[in-house]
FIROLO-949448 format. One record per residue: residue number from 1; x, y, z of N, C-alpha, C, O, CB in turn. Coordinates in pm, 1 decimal, always signed. Each point is the difference from the previous one (the first is absolute). Last residue first. Glycine has a CB too. Example, Ala and Ser with C-alpha at 12.3 -4.5 7.8 and 13.67 -1.06 7.14 Angstrom:
2
2 +1285.0 -225.0 +708.0 +82.0 +119.0 +6.0 -77.0 +109.0 +73.0 +50.9 +110.8 +16.9 +67.5 -173.6 -231.4
1 -89.4 -509.2 +207.5 -89.0 +119.0 +0.0 +90.0 +120.0 +0.0 +103.6 -1.9 +66.5 -292.8 -115.4 +58.1
***
This chain:
108
108 +15206.0 +11518.9 +8082.1 -43.5 +11.8 +72.1 +281.9 +98.3 +69.1 +24.5 +43.3 +112.6 -447.1 -324.1 -133.8
107 +117.3 +86.7 -455.4 -81.3 +100.4 +134.0 +65.2 +37.9 +157.9 -52.4 +92.5 +62.0 -157.1 -219.6 -173.0
106 +407.1 -209.4 -259.1 -97.8 +142.2 -50.7 -38.8 +83.0 +81.6 +36.8 +117.4 -2.5 -124.7 -222.5 -136.8
105 +274.5 -355.6 +258.6 +95.4 +119.4 -8.4 -75.6 +185.3 -86.9 +23.6 +120.5 +8.2 +198.5 -390.2 -34.6
104 -499.0 -20.7 +260.2 +28.6 +9.2 +43.4 +126.0 +73.8 -7.0 +38.2 +91.8 +72.6 -197.0 -233.2 -42.7
103 -119.4 -67.8 -328.8 -91.2 +106.6 +65.5 +93.2 +100.5 +118.8 -26.8 +118.6 +19.1 -204.0 -311.5 -53.7
102 +374.5 -271.6 -183.8 +28.0 +123.2 -103.8 -88.1 +145.6 +103.6 +61.7 +105.1 +17.3 -72.6 -295.8 -323.0
101 -15.4 -152.5 +512.5 +157.0 -29.1 +15.5 +37.9 +175.2 -97.8 +65.2 +102.7 +18.7 -35.3 -482.0 -26.1
100 -465.2 +156.0 +55.1 +28.1 +54.9 +142.4 +142.3 +96.3 -41.7 +21.4 +116.9 +32.2 -131.4 -359.1 +142.8
99 -4.7 -132.3 -502.7 -71.9 +189.6 +2.0 -2.4 +31.7 +116.1 -75.7 +95.4 -18.0 -89.2 -85.2 -149.1
98 +344.9 -449.3 +251.3 +56.1 +138.2 -131.3 -40.7 +95.1 -59.3 +68.2 +94.1 -40.5 +1.4 -212.6 -6.5
97 -313.8 -122.8 +371.2 +162.4 +41.5 +23.0 +92.7 +79.5 -40.4 +66.2 +99.1 +30.9 -96.3 -248.7 -8.4
96 -406.9 -20.3 -151.1 -50.1 +72.7 +82.4 +107.0 +52.1 +46.6 -4.3 +118.9 +31.4 -183.8 -222.8 +4.1
95 +240.1 -283.8 -367.5 -106.6 +108.9 +6.4 +60.5 +149.1 +63.2 +76.1 +80.1 -54.3 -264.4 -289.6 +91.4
94 +220.4 -233.2 +161.0 +150.8 +115.7 -114.6 -53.3 +70.7 -72.4 +48.1 +112.4 +14.1 +121.3 -254.8 -65.8
93 -524.2 -73.3 +283.9 +77.5 +4.2 +143.9 +112.0 +94.3 -96.4 +13.6 +121.0 +18.1 -60.7 -401.4 +172.3
92 -239.1 +89.8 -448.3 +6.2 +67.2 +19.8 +66.0 +100.9 +66.4 +28.2 +114.8 -34.5 -140.6 -237.4 -34.4
91 +173.8 -335.2 +26.6 +31.3 +155.8 -125.6 -8.9 +111.1 +0.3 +79.0 +83.1 -44.8 -129.1 -172.1 -55.5
90 -59.2 -244.2 +476.2 +165.8 +34.0 -12.7 +16.8 +108.5 -123.4 +64.3 +104.9 -4.4 +20.5 -370.8 +85.8
89 -459.0 +62.2 -34.5 -35.0 +131.1 +133.0 +159.6 +8.0 -37.6 +41.8 +113.4 -23.0 -272.6 -167.3 +280.0
88 +50.4 -327.1 -531.9 -38.7 +191.6 -9.6 -26.3 +86.1 +57.2 -82.4 +89.6 -18.3 +32.4 -127.7 -85.2
87 +230.3 -394.1 +213.4 +84.1 +25.0 -173.6 -59.2 +140.3 -1.2 +65.0 +103.7 -13.8 -67.9 -366.2 -160.5
86 -199.3 +67.7 +578.6 +178.2 +12.1 +5.0 +43.3 +104.9 -123.7 +51.3 +111.8 +2.8 -5.1 -396.3 +84.8
85 -508.7 +58.5 -133.2 +0.5 +148.9 +86.6 +177.8 +56.5 +27.1 +44.3 +111.5 -27.5 -313.1 -203.6 +189.0
84 +235.4 -339.9 -353.5 -74.0 +102.9 -99.6 +16.7 +125.5 +66.7 +76.3 +90.3 -34.5 -256.9 -244.2 -60.7
83 +238.5 -209.5 +343.4 +140.3 +12.4 -74.9 -83.7 +129.8 -76.3 +26.1 +112.5 +42.8 +131.4 -404.4 -79.9
82 -430.0 +327.7 +417.2 -13.6 -81.5 -48.8 +183.0 -11.0 -132.1 +53.5 +109.3 -18.7 -402.9 -76.1 +106.6
81 +166.6 +107.1 +456.0 +33.4 +25.5 -114.7 -15.8 -87.8 -83.0 -14.5 -112.7 +47.3 +128.8 +235.8 +30.3
80 -176.3 +156.0 +339.9 -28.3 -160.6 -26.5 -8.8 +25.2 -114.3 -73.6 +88.8 -43.0 -39.9 -201.2 +216.5
79 +299.6 +502.3 +186.0 -111.9 -5.2 -107.4 +32.9 -174.8 -13.1 +81.9 -52.3 +75.6 -87.2 +347.7 -231.4
78 -12.8 -40.2 +647.8 +24.0 -17.2 -137.6 -12.9 -13.9 -176.6 -102.4 +38.7 -56.3 +129.5 -62.0 +253.5
77 -72.9 +218.9 +453.5 -102.5 -76.4 -203.9 +169.8 +30.6 -76.2 +90.3 +83.7 +1.8 -480.4 +73.0 -57.5
76 +424.2 -58.9 +515.3 -100.0 -60.4 -14.5 -71.6 -72.4 -108.8 -82.3 -89.5 -19.4 +103.6 +224.1 +161.9
75 +532.1 +56.4 -18.4 -132.5 +28.7 -39.6 -81.1 -84.5 +19.4 +53.3 -110.7 +7.3 +12.6 +223.4 -138.4
74 +350.2 -110.0 +180.7 +10.0 +72.7 +73.4 -161.6 +40.9 -11.5 -56.4 +80.1 +74.6 +333.5 -33.3 -86.0
73 -38.2 -333.2 -234.0 +33.4 -83.2 +134.6 -84.8 +148.5 +95.7 -18.1 -19.2 +120.3 +330.8 -171.7 -179.2
72 -439.2 +144.5 -446.3 +102.6 +48.8 +23.2 -13.0 -27.2 +80.4 -121.0 -20.7 +8.8 +172.8 +140.1 -107.0
71 -194.1 -466.5 -304.9 -54.7 +128.8 +184.9 +118.2 +71.2 +28.1 +107.5 -39.7 -45.0 -265.1 -133.1 +218.0
70 -12.4 -133.4 -556.9 +95.4 +29.1 +41.6 -99.3 +109.2 +48.9 -102.0 +66.2 -19.2 +327.3 -166.7 -110.0
69 -350.6 -417.5 -47.0 -45.6 +137.4 +139.4 +139.0 +123.3 -19.2 +99.5 -62.0 +37.3 -223.9 -157.7 +215.4
68 -57.9 -206.5 -707.9 +141.6 +79.0 +141.6 -150.8 +125.9 +89.0 -102.7 +63.8 -22.9 +478.4 -15.0 -207.0
67 -543.1 -433.5 -148.8 +32.2 +130.0 +74.8 +114.6 +44.2 +102.9 -0.5 +12.4 +122.5 -216.4 -37.2 -160.0
66 -136.9 -386.2 -324.2 +97.1 +36.7 +72.0 +63.2 +146.2 +17.1 -1.4 +65.4 -104.3 +16.9 -286.5 +49.6
65 -491.2 +67.6 -85.3 +76.6 -19.0 -42.1 +117.5 +16.5 +90.6 -37.2 +58.0 +102.0 -94.4 -25.0 -286.0
64 -311.2 -106.4 +209.6 +79.2 -100.4 -62.0 +93.7 +4.7 -82.8 +32.4 -75.4 -91.7 -182.0 +6.8 +126.9
63 -45.3 +332.6 +315.6 -102.8 +34.4 -78.0 +85.1 -132.9 -153.6 -11.4 +29.0 -119.1 -87.0 +326.1 +249.0
62 +385.5 -331.7 +255.3 -59.6 +153.0 +7.5 -108.6 -1.2 -161.9 +29.9 +70.6 -96.3 +247.8 +79.2 +252.7
61 +163.8 -376.8 +158.0 -75.4 -64.2 -127.9 -149.9 +78.8 +30.8 -50.3 -22.2 +110.2 +191.2 -260.8 -139.7
60 +404.5 +238.6 +132.4 -155.9 +79.8 +5.8 -81.7 -62.9 -37.5 +27.6 -89.6 -79.8 +25.0 +268.6 +45.6
59 +441.0 -196.6 -28.1 -79.9 -98.7 -7.2 -135.2 +60.3 +96.2 -5.8 -76.9 +95.9 +221.5 -122.5 -142.4
58 +208.0 +431.6 -198.7 -175.7 -36.3 -62.6 -50.0 -74.5 +86.0 -116.1 -13.1 -38.9 +138.8 +0.9 -194.9
57 +436.1 +28.3 +218.1 -26.6 +106.2 +120.0 -180.5 -9.7 +19.1 -72.6 -3.6 +99.3 +317.0 +202.2 -173.7
56 +57.7 -446.9 -203.5 -9.6 -71.0 +74.6 -40.8 +64.0 +113.1 -3.4 -48.1 +113.2 +135.4 -79.5 -224.6
55 +7.1 +332.8 -281.5 -130.9 -59.1 -49.9 -59.1 -116.6 +135.7 -110.5 -53.8 -6.1 +207.9 +79.1 -299.8
54 +190.1 +396.6 +343.1 +46.2 -96.7 -24.0 -135.9 -81.5 -43.4 -103.0 +41.2 +53.5 +325.6 -1.3 +98.2
53 -24.4 +501.3 -14.8 -95.5 -103.1 +56.1 -3.2 -73.7 -102.8 +4.2 +65.7 -104.1 -139.4 +47.5 +255.3
52 +399.6 +264.5 -153.2 +64.8 -103.3 +54.7 -144.0 -118.1 +31.0 +19.1 -101.5 +67.1 +220.5 +282.4 +47.4
51 -308.4 +314.0 -320.3 +78.5 -113.2 -68.6 +61.0 -142.7 +42.0 +35.1 -83.9 -82.9 +0.1 +282.9 +4.1
50 -330.6 +118.1 +359.8 -114.9 -142.3 -126.4 +170.1 -36.5 -79.5 +32.0 -118.0 -13.7 -398.4 +271.9 -101.2
49 +589.4 +84.0 +430.5 -134.4 -119.6 +39.8 -67.9 -50.4 -68.3 -13.3 -122.0 -10.1 -17.7 +200.9 +145.7
48 +235.0 +353.6 -276.6 +67.8 -86.5 +27.6 -20.8 -123.3 +69.9 +79.8 -75.9 -55.0 +6.2 +247.7 +22.2
47 -338.6 +168.4 -18.4 +11.7 -83.3 -115.6 +93.8 -118.8 +1.2 -9.7 -115.0 -43.0 -47.5 +314.0 -62.0
46 -23.1 +83.8 +497.8 -180.7 -121.7 -58.3 +89.8 -48.9 -107.2 +23.9 -120.8 +0.8 -324.2 +270.4 +16.1
45 +623.4 +123.7 +112.1 -52.1 -87.0 +40.4 -56.9 -92.8 +0.2 +29.7 -119.5 +2.6 +6.6 +226.5 +20.7
44 -100.4 +361.7 -166.9 +113.8 -108.7 -107.4 +57.1 -162.1 +115.6 +39.7 -92.8 -70.6 +111.8 +393.2 -97.2
43 -425.6 +31.8 +314.1 -86.3 -41.6 -90.9 +84.5 -40.1 -62.2 -38.5 -83.4 -81.9 -134.6 +197.5 +85.4
42 +337.6 +92.0 +349.1 -123.3 -192.1 +12.4 -29.9 -47.6 -122.6 -15.9 -118.7 -28.8 -148.8 +173.2 +223.9
41 +476.0 +374.3 -224.4 +61.6 -157.3 +31.0 -78.9 -104.4 +86.4 +38.8 -109.8 +39.7 +178.1 +226.5 -45.2
40 -488.1 +320.2 -112.8 +72.9 -103.0 -134.7 +136.9 -92.3 +87.3 -20.6 -121.0 -9.6 -24.0 +349.2 -244.2
39 -405.7 -171.4 +488.3 +134.0 +86.0 +11.9 +109.2 +13.8 -143.4 +96.3 -76.2 +7.2 -115.4 -15.7 +264.6
38 -586.0 -104.0 -178.6 +135.7 -90.5 -30.7 +114.2 +206.0 -4.7 -36.4 +102.4 -57.8 -101.8 -454.6 -175.4
37 -375.0 +74.8 +328.9 +14.4 +151.0 -20.8 +171.9 -43.6 +33.1 +31.9 -78.5 +89.3 -312.5 +255.0 +2.8
36 -139.9 -427.8 -286.7 +2.0 -6.4 +139.2 +178.0 +166.2 -62.5 +21.0 +69.0 -99.7 -161.6 -473.8 +266.4
35 -408.1 +64.4 -250.5 +109.2 +100.6 -38.1 +101.2 +55.4 +98.5 -34.8 +25.5 +115.2 -129.0 +31.3 -264.5
34 -232.4 -431.1 -128.6 +107.2 +23.0 +34.1 +50.3 +121.2 +42.5 +30.8 +68.2 -97.7 -28.9 -225.3 -17.5
33 -290.0 -58.8 -175.3 -76.9 +35.7 +132.2 +66.6 +16.1 +94.5 -54.1 -0.6 +110.6 -99.4 -97.4 -160.0
32 +385.7 +48.4 -394.8 -195.9 -49.2 -2.1 -39.8 +49.9 +144.8 -94.2 +76.7 -20.1 +85.3 -347.4 -135.7
31 +435.1 +514.4 +192.5 -14.9 -111.2 -72.9 -103.3 -115.3 -25.3 +2.2 -85.1 +88.9 +181.1 +157.9 -34.4
30 +70.5 +449.4 +73.5 -106.2 -52.5 -30.1 -6.4 -169.2 -52.2 +29.3 -19.5 -118.0 -66.2 +281.5 +78.6
29 +452.4 +91.4 +266.2 -32.8 -104.6 -62.9 -129.2 -55.0 -5.1 -5.3 -96.6 +76.0 +202.6 +75.6 -35.7
28 +89.3 +506.7 +65.5 -169.9 -47.9 +12.6 +45.6 -133.8 -59.5 +65.6 +33.1 -98.8 -258.8 +201.3 +52.4
27 +581.3 +74.6 +246.7 -37.6 -107.6 -87.9 -116.4 -55.6 +4.2 -9.1 -95.9 +76.6 +198.3 +60.0 -72.1
26 +20.1 +528.6 +195.9 +29.9 -149.6 +29.2 -50.6 -37.1 -163.0 -4.6 +73.1 -98.9 -48.8 -120.6 +417.2
25 +157.7 +463.0 -132.7 +132.1 -27.2 -28.0 +14.4 -199.8 +36.3 +86.8 -79.6 +35.7 +4.3 +402.3 +44.1
24 -453.0 +145.6 +27.2 +82.1 -85.2 +107.7 +80.6 -176.2 -81.8 +3.1 -106.5 +61.6 -231.9 +239.7 +169.9
23 +82.5 +242.3 -550.7 -22.6 +78.4 +193.0 +88.2 -117.2 +75.1 +121.1 -3.3 +21.8 -436.0 +119.1 -3.0
22 +220.0 -202.1 -482.3 +153.0 +56.3 +37.4 -13.0 +91.9 +87.9 +78.5 +93.5 +15.4 +19.5 -121.9 -215.7
21 -318.2 -487.8 +86.9 -47.4 +124.0 +70.0 +136.4 +82.7 -13.2 +106.0 -50.0 +37.5 -299.8 -58.9 +143.9
20 +146.4 -317.2 -534.5 +15.3 +67.5 +133.7 -20.6 +108.0 +39.5 +14.3 +86.4 -86.4 +94.7 -194.9 +83.9
19 -334.7 -418.8 -234.8 +32.0 +183.6 +5.0 +91.3 +37.3 +74.1 +13.2 -70.5 +100.1 -213.8 +128.6 -120.8
18 -26.8 -465.1 -254.6 +80.1 +60.6 +89.4 +53.9 +104.7 -39.7 +48.4 +53.2 -99.9 -17.4 -226.8 +182.1
17 -436.0 -255.5 -190.9 +110.4 +141.4 -20.3 +55.9 +16.3 +121.1 -25.5 -53.4 +108.0 -99.5 +193.0 -270.5
16 -153.3 -590.7 -50.2 +72.8 +60.7 +21.1 +53.3 +175.9 -22.8 +40.7 +50.0 -104.9 -51.7 -302.7 +96.3
15 -314.3 -98.1 -190.4 +42.6 -45.8 +117.0 +36.4 +85.5 +76.4 -84.1 +25.3 +86.3 +130.8 -189.0 -168.5
14 -24.1 +283.5 -372.1 -182.6 -30.7 +48.5 +24.2 -22.8 +115.5 -34.4 +100.6 +62.1 -92.3 -212.7 -241.0
13 +508.9 +344.9 +124.9 -61.8 -98.0 -74.8 -123.3 +24.8 -0.4 -59.8 +104.0 +27.8 +203.6 -251.7 +9.7
12 +306.0 +476.4 +38.4 -139.9 +26.2 +63.2 -70.2 -154.6 -158.4 +3.0 +11.0 -122.6 -7.1 +397.2 +265.6
11 +436.3 -52.3 +139.1 +33.7 -127.3 -84.6 -178.0 -9.6 +81.2 -46.6 +32.2 +109.2 +404.9 -161.5 -148.5
10 -212.9 +482.6 +160.4 +157.6 -20.9 -93.9 -74.0 -106.3 -111.3 +14.0 -1.7 -122.3 +234.0 +11.0 +347.1
9 -517.2 +455.7 +39.5 -22.8 -176.8 -5.8 +117.0 -32.4 -128.8 +11.7 +53.7 -110.2 -336.4 -83.1 +180.6
8 +306.9 +414.6 +333.7 +12.1 -8.2 -167.7 +18.0 -113.8 -11.2 +91.1 -63.1 +53.7 -1.4 +250.7 -124.5
7 -282.0 +153.4 +447.1 +30.5 -134.7 -16.2 +20.8 -11.0 -185.4 -67.2 +45.7 -92.4 -92.0 -136.2 +354.5
6 +1.8 +500.9 +57.7 +121.4 -38.0 +22.2 +86.6 -153.2 -48.9 +113.3 -35.0 +33.2 -208.4 +203.7 +144.1
5 -377.8 -58.9 -196.7 +54.4 +119.6 -118.5 +141.3 -12.1 +87.4 +67.8 +65.0 -79.6 -307.0 +146.8 -19.9
4 -106.0 -463.5 +337.4 +60.3 -51.5 -113.1 +58.9 +118.9 -146.0 -1.8 -19.2 -121.6 -176.9 -205.8 +222.9
3 +196.4 +234.4 +440.4 -88.6 +21.3 -97.5 +41.5 -30.0 -130.8 +106.5 +35.6 -50.3 -187.3 +113.9 +186.2
2 +232.0 -288.5 +394.9 +33.5 +33.4 -93.3 -70.1 -20.0 -123.3 -10.9 -114.8 -43.1 +172.9 +102.4 +170.4
1 -172.5 +21.3 +433.8 -37.3 -107.8 -135.6 -6.8 +67.8 -61.4 -83.3 +86.6 +27.0 -19.6 -244.3 +9.7
***
């Protein structure tokens, strides 16, 4: 397990934090009460999946709001997201990946 000293916070909002661990070379995405780890290609793939969601994908009613469930086929845990959640996450991931590329160019 990596310590927080090895993490760089790339994007942070009230509901979301995306960090990168220099030691294990993974991204940590925390959104509301969910947390997931991604490699760079996996985080980009997750962002693409969010971009492919259409209005018809938000057909699960949770607390009176339509939501989509985004789940990795190899995992038991997924994200239950509203349209606003998808927009917020996509913006945060875009910011994090852009800053990651800048750090990679400057420091590697």
